[in-house]
C-alpha angles and dihedrals in degrees: 000000000000092000094049125081130142090230093057092049093048090053093051112020093186089073086078087079097059116194090005092060106115119249114273124199115200098171130276139218120209122217110244113250120244115279112284095021132099135175113272106163137032132196108195121189114190138172121230114273129253112315146176120265115275098246140018094236095107094045095047092050090053093047093050095048098042095044090052090050090049091052088053090047091240100128121109119211087267089053090051089051091051092051091050089052090051091052092050092049092046091051091054094044110038107117090008105075112147092014128125116266127225087255089055090054092051091050092059093044089054095045090053093047092051091049092054093045094048097045107030094155090065093059104031099061103111090214093054109055100128120109123187112204119187128184138179113252094255109117093230089055094047091050090047089054090049093053090048093050093044090055094051092045090052091054096042114020091185093069114108117214132203107192119193139176135163146111093287091065095051092081090074103019092056114001101199142107132216089241092054092046091053092048090052092047092050089055097043104040100071091049094045092046090058093046092052090062096050118109094003109138103211097195093046093052093048094045090054094053107028135049093211111043096185091053090046092053090063091064106021136066101209095204092051089046090056089051091051091051090049091052092048092051090043093064097030091075087060089059096046092252099128091112090070086077097212090140086074089071087077126064124234091254091051093049091047093052093047093047092051089053091048 
């Protein structure tokens, strides 16, 4: 709970989206090294950049439900707006689920450029021009590495890069196993499922999206619908789609509950 407070989320709404919240850079000041010393080596550990969600399950559920409601003339203007957002997201993601977004590429270009600018002595020593770059074998991670390397190479063409990926590097790039992941999920999922349904006002959600709430209830679980909208908005930031404003379909309390579960 230490990382959760309503005040923090009100100050930076993107925090609602947890590990999918795009990188933000708000400036940094480096402590000066002791007299007579200067930086000469950097180990940088970075996560992949902003990405699409790993499957189309969430999007297809929204498409099926909202298209059926439209056929029955049950969508409000807000419901029509949500369906339009889903179509835009789907168009940008079909065939690309799990892959890095353009925003994710820019993030790594910018991180690399800041690194070079902040620590020029590390890169400008003519005797130290070798850079080892290692990635997990996930495509979004390999492409993130490529954007990072491309940015450094563009700034300093004399740098020499050795880029590596493969199973042997996973032991320190991502120390995990499928068995451990499943064990963790089995422990977490029942707790998270209950949290996702906290503070979701069923009638409010359905009134926003549908003209006939009783008819909508026959085909729609309002709490799950709120979760689907949250997931859509979660990844939409990664595709530069925040301006569509769909996040406003959920209240602060609903977003807060869903983000805690996530």
